[in-house]
VEXTOR-733502 format. One record per atom (N, C-alpha, C): x, z, y; residue in one letter. Coordinates in steps of 0.001 Angstrom, whole numbers, plus 500000, padded with zeros to 6 digits. Example, Ala and Ser with C-alpha at 12.3 -4.5 7.8 and 13.67 -1.06 7.14 Angstrom:
BEGIN
513190507800494310A 512300507800495500A 513200507800496700A 512850507080497750S 513670507140498940S 512900507870500030S 
END
This chain:
BEGIN
500078487673519945X 498810488000520105X 497981488926519338X 497085489570519697X 496422490462518872X 494960490206518363X 494232490674517773X 492919490521517101X 492285491632517231X 491445492142518213X 490839493363518223X 491975494228518224X 493080494459518788X 494038495429518574X 494657495234517560X 494861494291516381X 495706494308515330X 496434493335515390X 498103493719515191X 499266492824515531X 499858492494514332X 500451491497514638X 500957490765513316X 500115489758512538X 498951489874512262X 498004489166511056X 497168488249511904X 497502487278512541X 497044486505513328X 496527485255512052X 497324484816511585X 497393483752510268X 495943484275509451X 496113485636509048X 495042486272508361X 493680485920508842X 493544486442510201X 492729486314511016X 491820484799511114X 492606484005511349X 492560482594511290X 491323482302509732X 492174482692508823X 491641482338507464X 490306483050507303X 490190484345507758X 488745484907507652X 487995484293508851X 487884483989509857X 487426483131510703X 486714481807510330X 487831480931509676X 487313479771509328X 486048480126507962X 486429481079507230X 485533481114506254X 484034481602506919X 484086482466507839X 482846483237508491X 482384481985508929X 482854481173510024X 482239479872510712X 481490479208509458X 482241478883508185X 481594477933507311X 480552478750506217X 480310479980506359X 479456480786505847X 479668481044504532X 481355481062504285X 482016481123502868X 482673482609502757X 482178483401503766X 483103484794503459X 482619485210501801X 483837485615501529X 483608486074499835X 482911487423500459X 482528487984498856X 482297489387498753X 483095490411498333X 484273490168497850X 485037491185497244X 486469490480497549X 487494491691497984X 488816491398498772X 489534492473497735X 490974491856497710X 492250492966497657X 492968492654498652X 493397493731499301X 494145493487500640X 495642494073499781X 496567493475499598X 497976494057499215X 499101493823500237X 500102494758500271X 501144494829501423X 501567496131501347X 502979496461502014X 503601497427502048X 502374498200503106X 502938499708502733X 502123500433503386X 502214500837505214X 501556500812505766X 501922501148507261X 502077500098507972X 501219498818507559X 501222497730508737X 500061497153508771X 498870498029508695X 497569497616509387X 496415497169508546X 496656497381507337X 495573496955506344X 494480497395506493X 494136499078506406X 493090499731506781X 492603499432508101X 493159499179509091X 492585498940510902X 491968497670510373X 492697496426509896X 492244495361509590X 490766495283508881X 490536496185507857X 489470496071507494X 488531496472508109X 488757497819509104X 487829498090509800X 487257497488511131X 488430496738511261X 487887495424512523X 487235494538512297X 487610494090510506X 486718492986509970X 485608493725510129X 485147494748509584X 483838495230509431X 482855495579510756X 483820495856511848X 483355495988513103X 482711494325513637X 483667493439513433X 482923492358513699X 481839491768513105X 481830492131511811X 480677491344510759X 479354492437511154X 479199493332511798X 478283494173511914X 477960494153513358X 478826493696514317X 478596493521515711X 477078492903516178X 476484493742516908X 474732493315517032X 474758492304518130X 475923491966518948X 475937491045520170X 476799489748520102X 477713489650519458X 478570488551518966X 478046488078517668X 477645486815517421X 477307486123515953X 478580486413515221X 478157486350513987X 479324486767513138X 480284485707512842X 479612484384512894X 480851483188512783X 481856483238513744X 481798484098514809X 482736484034515688X 483690485281515177X 483372486072514597X 484580487118513788X 485123487913514925X 484170488552515914X 484898489382516707X 483839490208517408X 484262491334517909X 483140492521518006X 483489492711519628X 481726493098520264X 482216493342521310X 482233494938522004X 482459495496520871X 483033496997521147X 481975497790522121X 480966497520522172X 480185497887523286X 478670498468522727X 478074497591521905X 476559497816520988X 476880498983520251X 475706499349519903X 475270500345519390X 476279500615517970X 476149499429516920X 476786499142516073X 478471499450516180X 478859498651517113X 480386498640517321X 481103500081517596X 480190500926518475X 480340502385518933X 480478503279517541X 479332502988516403X 479117503662515350X 480304503551514607X 480855502237514606X 481921501882513407X 483115502430514115X 483377502446515514X 484690503127515978X 484694504720515842X 483249505554515550X 483235506545515708X 483420507038514215X 483133506095513259X 483383506473511595X 481858506623511021X 480792506564511853X 479515506839511695X 478548505945511239X 479224504891510921X 478271503652510745X 477459503617509705X 476138503715509204X 475457504162507870X 475918502992507072X 475986501555507223X 476433500784506472X 477697500549506066X 478475501156506496X 480068500988506165X 480423502439505391X 480764501991504026X 481187502996503079X 482940503287502913X 483155504079503336X 484856504284503117X 485164505656502279X 486056504999501271X 486419506247500087X 487991505991500145X 488858507065500092X 490165507221499935X 490380508157499291X 491586508720498565X 491950509686497664X 492123511031498599X 491654511748498062X 491604513256498525X 493417513548498567X 493600514150499547X 494991514675499300X 495655515657498576X 494448516141497772X 494591517133496572X 494561516417495578X 494099515253495115X 493940514942493953X 495087513503493721X 495349513450492394X 496011512367492016X 495600511395491960X 494002511038491751X 493405509884491513X 492275510102492421X 491971508879492793X 490477508914493458X 489181509221492607X 488514510438492997X 487306511079492012X 486247510286491761X 485953509915490176X 484981509103490100X 483303509523490349X 483245510685490980X 482042510884491881X 482175510330493131X 483196509688493762X 483021509221495194X 482569507682494688X 482840507331493715X 482324506115493507X 480908506010492490X 480723506888491694X 479369506810491201X 478620507833490983X 479021508940492120X 478116510290492328X 478637511306491229X 478113512631491494X 478347513694490755X 477379513721489456X 478169514762488811X 476825514405487442X 475779514760487538X 475395515559488488X 473566515685488903X 473040514340489452X 473815513398490330X 473326512204490644X 473953511129490452X 474437511078489127X 475361510133488659X 474405508567488642X 474880507697489288X 474367506275489439X 473434506479490644X 473381507460491091X 472106507746492197X 472744507751493491X 474273507980493600X 474906508215494862X 476323507560494671X 477027507660495669X 478651507003495566X 478510505894496110X 479946505229495977X 479882504039496594X 479110502825496196X 479206502801494843X 478453501437494236X 477109501634494433X 476380502987494302X 475106502778494826X 474651502516496150X 475372503173497030X 475414502941498457X 475460501282498758X 476444500736498336X 476281499495498569X 475636498431498269X 474769499052497158X 473931498077496357X 472379498234497363X 472125499528498380X 471001499612499163X 471116498534499866X 469652498402500488X 469797497763501833X 469993498405502903X 470619497271503898X 471640497403505132X 470559498114506044X 470949499328506614X 470089499986507574X 469846498949508767X 470909497968509404X 470854497397510445X 470471495895509933X 470254495603508677X 469594494228508374X 470688493156508124X 471852493714508288X 472994492690508140X 473931492914506978X 474702493457506977X 475478493718505761X 475771495302505355X 476199495480504347X 476696496807503402X 478128496543503555X 478937497037504091X 480562497028503730X 480882498098503116X 481760497976501917X 482588499287501292X 484026499172501230X 484752499818501969X 486175500020501655X 487018501092501048X 487638500557499922X 488447501639499128X 489733501506499622X 490190502837500121X 491598502665500516X 492217503576499523X 493588503330499398X 494447504125498173X 493944503112496787X 493712501984496599X 493444501600495821X 494070501636494608X 495615501700494669X 496560502031494126X 496234503260493034X 495437504265493595X 495251505402493215X 493771505527492409X 493410504064491918X 492389504485490939X 492428504384489232X 492173505514488618X 492833505437487686X 491525504524486737X 492051504280485366X 491279503359484482X 489708503349484610X 489301504764484595X 487958504876484423X 487330504610485844X 487981505066486881X 487405504491488278X 487610502986488254X 488419502270487780X 488547501030488024X 487550500300487296X 487228500694486130X 486356500078485272X 484848500201485630X 484296501314486459X 483388501463487199X 482687500603488360X 483999499815488739X 483498498892489761X 483493497325489109X 483796497298488118X 483986495767487576X 482401495220487916X 481370496046487475X 480026495263487552X 479940495099488978X 480160495871489761X 480321495631491177X 480937494290491713X 482303494469491216X 483073493390491820X 483006491719491316X 482430491924489915X 481513490962489272X 480354490424490035X 479534491051490558X 478246490580490916X 477835491203492179X 478913491339493302X 478576492334494718X 477047492052495137X 476900492762495333X 475054492854496029X 474921491673497255X 473923491200497487X 473888490263498458X 473911490719499724X 475217489844500587X 475254490419501940X 476249491515501718X 476813492097500627X 477910493010500785X 479336492733500929X 479918493335501056X 481404492822501427X 482176494278500908X 482934494293499685X 483791495383499331X 485202494968499333X 486102495726499998X 487327495508500372X 488222496856499559X 489134496489498642X 490135497176498087X 491308497374498627X 492111497991499313X 493542498169499775X 494565498691499299X 495297498115498762X 496835498466497529X 497820498215498646X 499207498534497745X 500464498063498227X 500908496834497402X 500474496776496362X 501061495164495471X 499711495227494437X 499793493722493743X 498964493186492782X 498944494155491535X 500649494718491202X 500909494943490089X 500344496434490144X 499829497258490943X 499404498601490784X 498042498415490536X 497050497263490112X 495788497124490081X 495960496562488626X 494681497065488022X 494470496439486714X 494043495343486619X 494452494154485899X 494109492737485745X 492639492586485847X 492073493611485271X 490290493082485402X 489946493311486690X 490667494154487367X 490228494248489022X 490717492848490006X 492453492619489610X 492815491437490162X 491944490137490214X 491345489956489037X 490545488663488449X 489276488754489359X 488730489637489615X 487561489790490198X 487485489704491863X 489061489773492555X 489272490012493673X 489539488711494449X 489086488522495765X 489821487467496323X 490993488299496937X 492236487887496683X 493756488695496685X 493909488038498402X 494134488933499315X 494785488728500863X 495893489502500895X 496962488691501031X 498673489523501023X 499109489601502618X 499086490897502716X 499444491141504271X 500924491179504167X 502065490488505248X 503095490506505535X 503422491937506237X 504605492240505978X 505141493336506928X 505230492767508412X 505166493711509490X 505274493366510590X 506760493098511410X 506304492095512253X 507687491577512841X 508440492833513371X 509592492741513749X 510301493930514554X 509471494056515922X 509025492883516883X 508441493123518048X 507363493666517827X 506480493083516800X 504946493819516858X 505226495398516306X 506137495845515367X 506624497058515108X 506487497950516006X 507673497113516962X 508137498244518032X 507173498394519115X 506222497545519073X 505119497591520084X 504030498662519444X 503786498606518402X 502949499325517696X 503484500960517884X 504837500895517439X 505016502357517850X 504866502802519267X 505073502236520094X 504985502571521639X 504009502593521991X 502816501706521445X 501320501593521960X 500629502948521348X 500981503593520321X 500672504611519691X 501282505879519759X 502210505560520822X 502939507108521296X 503419507779520044X 504162506802519174X 504563507774517879X 506076507793518260X 506819507213519721X 508354507421519758X 507705507249521338X 509073508103521857X 508977508154523172X 509536507541524475X 510344506552523515X 511249505407524160X 511431504486523329X 511816503012524069X 512392502225523009X 513228501959522287X 514473503158522838X 515364503204521957X 515091504102520520X 514415505182520620X 513853505263519604X 512769504143518215X 512231503738519179X 511444502521518553X 512480501571517674X 513420501246518482X 514576500167517791X 514763500935516788X 515243501921516581X 515755502727515349X 514848503161514315X 514079503309514451X 512945503405513627X 512661501951513029X 512514500844513717X 512509499468513221X 513208499322512220X 514812499681512337X 515562499318511544X 515637500142509947X 515006501423510294X 515273501880508986X 513940501557508421X 512578501436508674X 511599501142507969X 511195499682508320X 511746498747508407X 511584497361508804X 510094496920508329X 508967496581509396X 507956496056508919X 506776497069508760X 507086498335508676X 506017499465508315X 506000500218509355X 504821500734509952X 504909501981510687X 505141503350510089X 504418503220508922X 504748504847508098X 506360504837507449X 506583503760506963X 508123503617506709X 509037504013508058X 508637503393509139X 509516503411510172X 509571505125510622X 508937505530510756X 508319507376510938X 508838508038510061X 509182507800508644X 509255508714507821X 510931508811507577X 511377507713507920X 513121507313507863X 513647507929509200X 512706508175510193X 513426508936511247X 513736510232510995X 513391510918510018X 513618512181509457X 515043512049508722X 515787513013509584X 517115512934509221X 517780512978507669X 516775514044507204X 517347514417505893X 516623513344504573X 515424512794505197X 515225511527504109X 516254510402504598X 516071509977505752X 517170508872506087X 518843509306505290X 519314510368505379X 520471510742504291X 520265510303503001X 519158510620502330X 519258510917501040X 519064509309500555X 518328508212501238X 518090507052501237X 519176506309501351X 520237506418501773X 521598505985502189X 522296506178500803X 522038507725500436X 522710507836499136X 522147507269497824X 520845507156497953X 520136506381496775X 520569505030496674X 520513504167497740X 520695502728497726X 522415502616497163X 522749503488497998X 524504503474497761X 524952503624495703X 524130504229495472X 524353504763493975X 523470503469493275X 522526503151493300X 521951502038492760X 522772500713492840X 523219500476493887X 523950499333494256X 525208499371493438X 526122500300493015X 526778500244491985X 526572499567490477X 525524499622490078X 525180498891489104X 524989500220488220X 525888500476487279X 525802501335486271X 526516502863486997X 525270503541487077X 525600504565487973X 525742505891487082X 526102507144487528X 526099508244486541X 524728508992486627X 523935509015485479X 522873509001485314X 522530510692485753X 523392511444485077X 523154512718485123X 523199513131486397X 524327512939487028X 524622513196488667X 523508512582489481X 523403511478489402X 522139510937490109X 520687511650489963X 520459511963488726X 519372512788488407X 519261514095489131X 520195514705489086X 520308515998489623X 520209516245491307X 520722515030491619X 520803514558493164X 518949514636493585X 518145513753492937X 517027513362492943X 515894514562493097X 516125515515491905X 515447516395491377X 515712517779492521X 516891517853493386X 517391518911494181X 516581518213495669X 516547516978495615X 515867516413496925X 514271516608496569X 513807516500495647X 512391516843495111X 512022518356495602X 512761518661494522X 512568520655494885X 512363521144496702X 513408520315497325X 513566520596498897X 512155520471499552X 511218519784498980X 509958519522499505X 508935520739499616X 509507521695498793X 508637523046498854X 508050523454497716X 507301524133497310X 506829524772495888X 505561524108495641X 504861523563496238X 503372523060496338X 503755521516495108X 502836521818494246X 503227520211493587X 502724518908494466X 501617518832495207X 501538517802495792X 502555517179496908X 503358518402497452X 504456517892498421X 505619517421497600X 505617517883496478X 506735517470495462X 506524515898495135X 505104515918494669X 505139514636494546X 505179513519495444X 504947513774496592X 505022512804497677X 506682512453497808X 507329513619497753X 508805513578497854X 509128512398496698X 509032512544495462X 509446511819494444X 508671510259494529X 507386510271495283X 506908508693495592X 508042508337496605X 508669509219497711X 509366508601498548X 510476507850497828X 511171508906497083X 512289508353496231X 512217507037495554X 511270506758494912X 510694505500494142X 510527504348495289X 509808504568496332X 509525503692497364X 511085503039497921X 511914504141498033X 513356503658498520X 513902502675497094X 513369502864495886X 514076502357494805X 513477500592494662X 512197501228494988X 511174499665495119X 511905498674495980X 512011499380496816X 512634498373498205X 513841497863497843X 514879498470497119X 515815498281496614X 515977496946495805X 515266496895494727X 515121496050493724X 514328494791493968X 513229495007494808X 512770494012495764X 513604492941496405X 514628493784497417X 515543493054497637X 516565492429496902X 516991493064495894X 518218492450494578X 517269491277494040X 516041491376494238X 515516490014493275X 515776489136494115X 515132489049495457X 515403487963496798X 516902487525496635X 517823488560496363X 519456488420496743X 519796487356495774X 519403488146494335X 519866487288493015X 519551485888493288X 518461485547493734X 517817484315493467X 517887483477494414X 519141483977495639X 519265483233496633X 518655483144497789X 517690483948497987X 516697484032498890X 517198485055500298X 517431484290501405X 517905485116502514X 516918486119503082X 516788487730503014X 515762488274503293X 515917489202504725X 515201489869505107X 515437490695506332X 515546491821506687X 516204492664505664X 516821493788505619X 517690494154506781X 517157495673507010X 517994496576507888X 519294496228507366X 520447496411507931X 521809496470507879X 522567497224506885X 521858498475506791X 522282499684505749X 521992499028504363X 520894498109503901X 520236497891502882X 520941496470502387X 520911495703503889X 521709494589503496X 523402494522502860X 523737495479503292X 525269496089502978X 525043496338501661X 524070497244501294X 523851497804499957X 523787496502498832X 522971495534499227X 522527494537498389X 523807493642497869X 524181493260499190X 525642492397498947X 526771493115498122X 526633494563497801X 527551495103496887X 526869494789495829X 525493495086495377X 524896494996494476X 524997493766493448X 524849492732494668X 525069491298493731X 526239491031493010X 527065491727493868X 528476491289492744X 528473492263491707X 527850493266491837X 528228494483490592X 526937494357489426X 525734493819489853X 524671494203489014X 525207493273487983X 524886493909486584X 525624492796485566X 524680492044484825X 523382492344485159X 522559491132484734X 521934490074485740X 520904489541485282X 520070488513486050X 518754488578486991X 518105487801487393X 516799488123488433X 516003488872487295X 515824488082486028X 514863488669485423X 514937490180484869X 516365490695484948X 516540491851484654X 516309492954485765X 516540492289486921X 516316493165488340X 514706493424488501X 514027492126488002X 512672492511487971X 511851493519486777X 512534493509485979X 512330494822485351X 512600495959485832X 513600495769486257X 513968497422487047X 512860497880488024X 512564496670488672X 511104497049489281X 509873497234488988X 509542496879487790X 508424496937486978X 508628498583486484X 509549498798486123X 509947500207485696X 509579501047486864X 510229500755488069X 509859501794489071X 508836502025489298X 508074500755489539X 506315500572489662X 505792501541488629X 506056501492487297X 505715502351486406X 505587503901486559X 506963504107486908X 507016505529487605X 506656506158488302X 506274505162489428X 505122505887490456X 503848505935489756X 503289505535489221X 501814505974488034X 501945507042487723X 503152507362486795X 503451508520486110X 503520509822486862X 503784509509488321X 503812510750489069X 502200511520489319X 501396510031489751X 500011510439489916X 499510510550488651X 499898510414487806X 499151511154486166X 499918512467486124X 500535513101486700X 500966514667486852X 501873514754486017X 502904513912485396X 503535513899484456X 504895514975485193X 505608515677484162X 506790516424484766X 507840515726485690X 508207515885486939X 509249515056487752X 510696515062486883X 510971515919486335X 512177516058485332X 511920514791484423X 511018515148483817X 511175513772482633X 510711512484483492X 510182512284484575X 509632511009484945X 510985510442485411X 512002511014486144X 513340510834486785X 514070510444485696X 514371511582484790X 515132511075483537X 514861509971482641X 513739509796482751X 512963508324481565X 513301507219482607X 512948507361483767X 513099506369484602X 514778505798484779X 515713506922485008X 517132506510485256X 517798505823483938X 517180506513482471X 517549505813481380X 516993504534481104X 515844504136481772X 515217502781481486X 516290501742482154X 516395502166483330X 517299501242484358X 518556501068483598X 519351501941483219X 520327501743482675X 520396500907481240X 519453501049480844X 519338500270479543X 518884498857479907X 518484498640481014X 518554497173481493X 519704496857481778X 520396497188482473X 521585497094483194X 522688496451481682X 522643497303480824X 523322497401479915X 522760496129478362X 521870496242478646X 521096495600477389X 520360494371477718X 519695494429478835X 518736493398479087X 517171494137479082X 517272495000478412X 515778495455478105X 515297496615478044X 514254497360478125X 513763498837478484X 513690499074477227X 514327500585477050X 513909501400475990X 512549501660475619X 511785501523476642X 510088501945475899X 509315500947476163X 
END
């Protein structure tokens, strides 16, 4: 089943529909889950349903034909504020939230959300890439999150709760999105013409289970080969730090001369490690996962060789997520990789982080 073209999240749709029917829709939400599973599309379709001029809000559906629905689809609705991190920025600029220096507190997302709706119904703000809110940006949202304006809805979209400040998490209704099923993911890849035949869709689903972006990313042969090598090294337990660090930095440098391209490539490296350690936690805890065969094989090896317990694996995951933040703070890739690998080895040898 699909809801307004959104696949794989029917359970969440039902929860929102029940809340809308009862008139108890919250004002602030934090959508979390892997990238590429439809969180942003869900938020936009939710906005369209809430603003539709034809179908009552309680039904949580959109006609797709009224002026409001057409504007939402075109990205021009005056009552929707959509903010995301610019490609050339490490964080979401503060001026997008509070206005620039000349218009501080008189422009930006927070100001626009507090204004009276043009259509008389709701104001809706969506912050994509909420993982890239720095401390200053997150703090400026606290008042709006604590006391959202009447009939306003603010949705933050991120990949995990751990990447949000505690002050953000505590003020939002957290909505956890699950990865897409193989069937839904394959259907999305074909429907959006991202692959040209079912066989290619099946391969993409295996490489990046549950996520459109991950599936497409790992169809790149160079990235797929690196992924295989990295999870193989991590599965060994105590790897050769110098050799693995050299391989990672060479892979990052191959992305090109521009710093943004290198940052994206290093994020991809850590994404692989993050997936590995999440899988390792499940495996050590005796939880059967749905990993693709290559990762499943690496995890089976890691369970035999990892010298510590679930708590240590969780520390490795925590340290990997921290390293992601260091990338966005423009730290040196050499320093990030060296410190990250050194801490992973410290956890495996002593059960604690060096830093």
